[in-house]
C-alpha positions in Angstrom: 142.3 -253.3 -99.0 139.7 -250.9 -97.5 140.3 -248.1 -100.1 139.7 -250.7 -102.9 136.4 -251.8 -101.2 135.4 -248.2 -100.9 136.2 -247.6 -104.5 134.2 -250.6 -105.6 131.2 -249.5 -103.7 131.5 -246.0 -105.1 131.8 -247.4 -108.6 128.8 -249.6 -108.1 126.5 -246.7 -107.0 127.8 -244.5 -109.9 127.1 -247.3 -112.3 123.6 -247.8 -110.9 122.9 -244.1 -111.1 123.9 -244.2 -114.8 121.3 -246.9 -115.8 119.1 -244.5 -117.7 121.9 -242.8 -119.6 123.3 -246.3 -120.5 119.9 -247.3 -121.7 119.9 -244.3 -124.0 123.3 -245.0 -125.5 122.5 -248.7 -125.8 119.3 -247.8 -127.7 121.2 -245.4 -130.0 123.9 -248.1 -130.7 121.4 -250.9 -131.4 119.2 -248.8 -133.6 122.2 -247.5 -135.6 123.0 -251.0 -136.8 119.6 -252.8 -136.5 116.7 -251.5 -138.6 113.4 -252.0 -136.8 110.7 -252.8 -139.4 107.6 -250.6 -140.0 108.8 -247.8 -137.8 111.3 -244.9 -138.1 114.4 -245.0 -136.0 113.6 -241.9 -133.9 110.1 -243.1 -133.2 111.5 -246.5 -132.1 114.0 -244.8 -129.8 111.2 -242.8 -128.1 109.0 -245.9 -127.5 112.0 -247.9 -126.1 113.0 -245.0 -123.7 109.4 -244.6 -122.5 109.4 -248.3 -121.8 112.7 -248.1 -119.9 111.4 -245.2 -117.8 108.2 -247.2 -117.0 110.3 -250.2 -116.0 112.6 -248.2 -113.8 109.6 -246.6 -112.0 107.6 -249.9 -111.6 110.7 -251.7 -110.4 111.5 -249.1 -107.8 114.8 -248.0 -109.4 113.3 -244.5 -109.6 110.9 -242.9 -107.3 107.8 -240.9 -108.1 109.6 -237.6 -107.1 112.5 -238.5 -109.4 110.1 -239.1 -112.3 108.7 -235.6 -111.8 112.2 -234.1 -111.9 113.0 -236.0 -115.0 109.8 -234.8 -116.7 110.7 -231.2 -115.9 114.1 -231.7 -117.5 112.6 -233.4 -120.5 110.5 -230.2 -121.3 113.4 -227.8 -120.5 115.6 -229.8 -122.8 113.0 -230.1 -125.6 112.4 -226.4 -125.6 116.2 -225.8 -125.9 116.5 -228.4 -128.7 113.6 -226.8 -130.7 115.3 -223.4 -130.5 118.8 -224.7 -131.3 117.6 -226.7 -134.3 115.7 -223.6 -135.6 118.9 -221.6 -135.2 120.9 -224.2 -137.2 123.2 -225.2 -134.3 122.6 -228.9 -135.0 119.9 -231.1 -136.7 118.1 -234.4 -136.7 118.3 -235.5 -140.3 116.3 -238.7 -140.1 112.5 -238.9 -140.6 110.1 -239.5 -137.8 106.4 -239.1 -136.9 107.2 -238.0 -133.4 109.0 -234.8 -134.4 108.0 -231.4 -133.1 109.3 -228.5 -135.2 112.1 -230.7 -136.5 113.1 -232.2 -133.2 112.3 -235.8 -132.2 110.6 -236.1 -128.9 113.1 -238.6 -127.6 115.8 -235.8 -127.5 114.3 -234.5 -124.3 115.3 -237.8 -122.6 119.0 -236.9 -123.2 118.6 -234.0 -120.9 116.3 -236.0 -118.6 119.1 -238.6 -118.2 121.3 -235.9 -116.6 118.5 -235.3 -114.0 118.1 -239.0 -113.6 121.7 -239.4 -112.7 121.6 -236.5 -110.3 118.6 -237.8 -108.5 119.9 -241.3 -108.3 123.4 -240.5 -107.2 122.0 -238.0 -104.6 119.9 -240.8 -103.1 122.4 -243.6 -103.4 125.4 -241.7 -101.9 123.2 -240.0 -99.3 124.4 -236.6 -100.6 124.1 -233.3 -98.8 125.7 -229.9 -99.3 127.3 -227.3 -97.0 127.5 -223.6 -97.9 124.5 -223.6 -100.3 124.1 -220.0 -101.4 120.3 -220.1 -101.0 117.2 -220.1 -103.2 117.4 -216.6 -104.8 121.1 -216.5 -105.8 121.1 -220.0 -107.1 117.8 -219.8 -109.0 118.7 -216.4 -110.5 122.1 -217.7 -111.7 120.5 -220.9 -113.0 117.9 -218.9 -114.9 120.5 -216.6 -116.4 122.6 -219.6 -117.6 119.5 -221.2 -119.2 118.4 -218.1 -121.0 122.0 -217.4 -122.2 121.7 -220.6 -124.3 118.9 -218.8 -126.2 120.0 -215.1 -126.1 123.6 -215.6 -127.2 122.4 -216.0 -130.8 121.1 -212.3 -130.8 123.2 -210.8 -128.0 126.7 -211.1 -126.7 127.5 -214.5 -125.2 127.9 -214.1 -121.4 129.0 -217.7 -120.9 132.4 -216.8 -119.4 131.0 -214.1 -117.2 128.4 -216.6 -115.9 131.1 -219.2 -115.4 133.0 -216.7 -113.2 129.8 -216.0 -111.3 129.4 -219.8 -110.7 132.8 -219.9 -109.0 131.9 -216.8 -106.9 128.4 -217.9 -105.9 129.4 -221.5 -105.1 132.8 -220.8 -103.7 131.8 -222.0 -100.2 129.6 -224.9 -101.4 130.8 -228.5 -100.8 129.2 -231.8 -101.7 129.1 -234.3 -98.8 128.7 -237.9 -100.0 128.8 -241.2 -98.2 130.3 -244.5 -99.2 129.3 -247.2 -96.7 130.0 -245.6 -93.4 132.6 -243.0 -94.5 131.7 -239.5 -95.5 133.7 -237.6 -98.2 133.5 -234.1 -99.6 134.5 -232.1 -102.7 134.0 -228.6 -103.9 130.7 -228.4 -105.9 132.4 -226.5 -108.8 134.8 -229.5 -109.2 131.8 -231.8 -109.4 130.3 -229.6 -112.1 133.6 -229.9 -114.1 133.8 -233.6 -113.7 130.2 -234.3 -114.7 130.4 -231.8 -117.6 133.5 -233.6 -119.0 131.8 -237.0 -118.9 128.7 -235.6 -120.6 131.0 -234.2 -123.3 132.4 -237.7 -123.8 128.9 -239.0 -124.0 128.1 -236.4 -126.6 130.9 -237.6 -128.8 129.4 -241.2 -128.6 125.9 -239.9 -129.3 126.9 -237.9 -132.4 129.0 -240.9 -133.6 125.9 -243.0 -133.3 123.8 -240.5 -135.2 121.6 -239.2 -132.4 122.1 -235.7 -133.9 124.7 -234.0 -136.1 126.5 -230.7 -135.9 126.9 -228.8 -139.2 130.6 -229.7 -139.5 129.8 -233.4 -139.0 127.6 -233.9 -142.1 130.4 -235.2 -144.4 132.4 -237.2 -141.8 132.2 -237.5 -138.0 135.0 -236.0 -135.9 135.4 -235.2 -132.2 133.1 -232.5 -130.8 134.8 -229.2 -129.9 136.4 -229.1 -126.5 134.5 -225.8 -126.1 131.3 -227.7 -125.6 132.6 -228.8 -122.2 131.8 -225.3 -121.0 128.2 -225.6 -122.2 127.8 -228.9 -120.4 129.4 -227.5 -117.3 126.8 -224.8 -117.2 123.9 -227.2 -118.0 125.0 -229.4 -115.1 124.7 -226.4 -112.8 121.1 -225.9 -113.8 120.5 -229.6 -113.1 122.1 -229.5 -109.7 120.3 -226.2 -108.7 116.9 -227.6 -109.5 117.5 -231.0 -107.9 119.1 -229.5 -104.8 116.2 -227.0 -104.3 113.6 -229.8 -104.7 115.5 -231.9 -102.2 115.7 -229.1 -99.7 112.0 -228.3 -100.1 111.1 -232.0 -99.6 113.4 -232.2 -96.5 111.9 -229.1 -95.0 108.4 -230.4 -95.6 109.3 -233.7 -93.9 110.8 -231.9 -90.9 107.7 -229.8 -90.7 105.4 -232.8 -90.8 107.5 -234.5 -88.2 107.4 -231.5 -85.9 103.6 -231.2 -86.3 103.0 -234.9 -85.7 104.9 -234.7 -82.4 102.2 -232.5 -81.0 99.3 -234.7 -82.1 
């Protein structure tokens, strides 16, 4: 009975951490079948998602620090979207006033939703890590992964070399997470794979609902290539690196303030 209770608590916190991603897919689903009058679909999606973010912040479901991380990911994702659309990797065929260089502004929220999940699940499961490789190796690897999304259009694709580096750099890194009073752990690279797989599933739902289209989906929708899982695997790594570094900076700052206050 106890394992079932643990699983239910774990599932509850995972579900609560997915509130913003679920809001995105719910919005995509509703707007794909319900036409909102006097406004383009992409514009409506942006307004709805801004409202959701405001509600989550005001209700305490997200903290101010988490909103800052989400904003960072929104701009990182939007920059990548603009480049990828320009290179013809995919497109947003519907009209909108809130498009920037062919990319609707709501698209950044799809990347931000990954950051939202990371921040929420970190807080709800009281996560920590052991064997973190440190600031410089993790940030250099994260930067190389991000820029490879751009440079592979004009240079060789180093995706698989970077994937090998991930397993080397994070070979000693484990996630510690807590469900009620019991602590569990798993290799960080396994967590990357699991989250990347679920994002790939979400991508299939999103393209089916017309959030964007790959060139081979214009005539009829079909499943997104399994090769995309590797892209999401690498994107998740960027998310975890940034969130983890911000969490560590905040923890060190709190420890420093606590040490200083003890002498006042």
